[in-house]
N, C-alpha and C positions, 0 to 999 in steps of 0.2 A: 944981134938978132933978137927979135921979139917972138915969144912963143904964142902962136895964134891957132885957133881951130879952123878946120875946113869950113865949118858953118859960118864963122865970122868973116871968112874971106869970100863968102857968097856962093859956096857950092850948094846946089840944089839937085837932088837925085830924083829924076822923073821915072816912075815905074809905068811903062806904057802898056800897049796891047800885046796880044800873043804874037803878032807878026813883027813886033819890034818898033812899030810906029808910035809916035808920041801922042798922048791923050790931050785933047783940047779942052777938057773940063777937069783939070787935076784938083784933087782935094788937098788943101793945105793943112798939114798937121802942125799946130803951134809948138809942140814939144819936139826937141831934137831926138834923134836916135843915136845911141852909142854903138858904133860898129867895131867889133874886135877883128883885127886883121893881123897878118904876120908882121906888119910894120908898126903895130901898136894899137891903142884905143883912139878912135876918131869920133868926134861929134859932128853929125851931118843933119841937114834938113831933107825930108823926103816928101815928095808929091805923089800921092796915090792916084790911080785911075778912078774916076768918079762917073764913068759912063753908066748907062742903064743896065748893061750886061756885065758890069765889072765883077771881078772875083774878089773874095775876101783878102784883107791885107796880108795875112800870113802867106797866102799863095802867091801874091804879087812879089813879096820879098824872096820866096823860094825860087821863083822863076828868074829873079835877078842874081841869084847865087848867094843870098844871105839867109842863114838859118835863124829864125826868130827864137828868142829865149822863152816867150810865152805865146799862147795861142790867141788870146784876146788882147788887143791894143798893145802890140810889142813895142818896147822902148829900148831893147838891146838885141843885137844880132851878132852872129859870128859868121864870117865868110867861110865858104866851103874849103878854101885853101888853108885857112887856119885849122879847121877841123881835121883835114888830112894830116897836117903837121902834128897836131896834138895826138892823133891816132898812132902815127909812126913813133913819136917820142915816148908814149906810154908803153907801147909794145916792146921797143928795143932798148929804151933808156930807163924804164921804170920810173918815169917822172910823174909826180902827183899833179892833180888838177890845180891845187893851191900854188905849187911852185911854178907851174906853167903860167898861171895868171899873174903872179908876182913878177915874172920875167916880162910879160907884156906891159905891166905898169912901169917897169924899169926902162923898157924900150921907149915908152911914151914920154916919160919924164923921169930922169935918173934921180932927181931930188924928191920926187913925189909931191910936188907943190900944186900942180895944175892937172891932176888926173881926173878925167871925166868919171862921174858916178855911174856905176853899172848896176 
């Protein structure tokens, strides 16, 4: 097996309109976004809505269920499922954020060779 990213396999995430329909004028972001999920760290390409009444990128990501790491031009997101898992583990297991992140890195690549930069 060869280790490949979701982006290199052609995955494009389209963030559409409020009603769930696809935007016909998506804005292509040339930089990938690293998505932290319970299954590890994933590099994906995102197409933002570019309509006249489009909302900011951070709101489009939040509606999709991804929590952006920064307010302006986010490059890293955490899924809401991951944040729920982290919340439970820190409350019940006293797990630090560093150890949680290191576990995600291990899930992504046990050898630590091809880990996406967060």
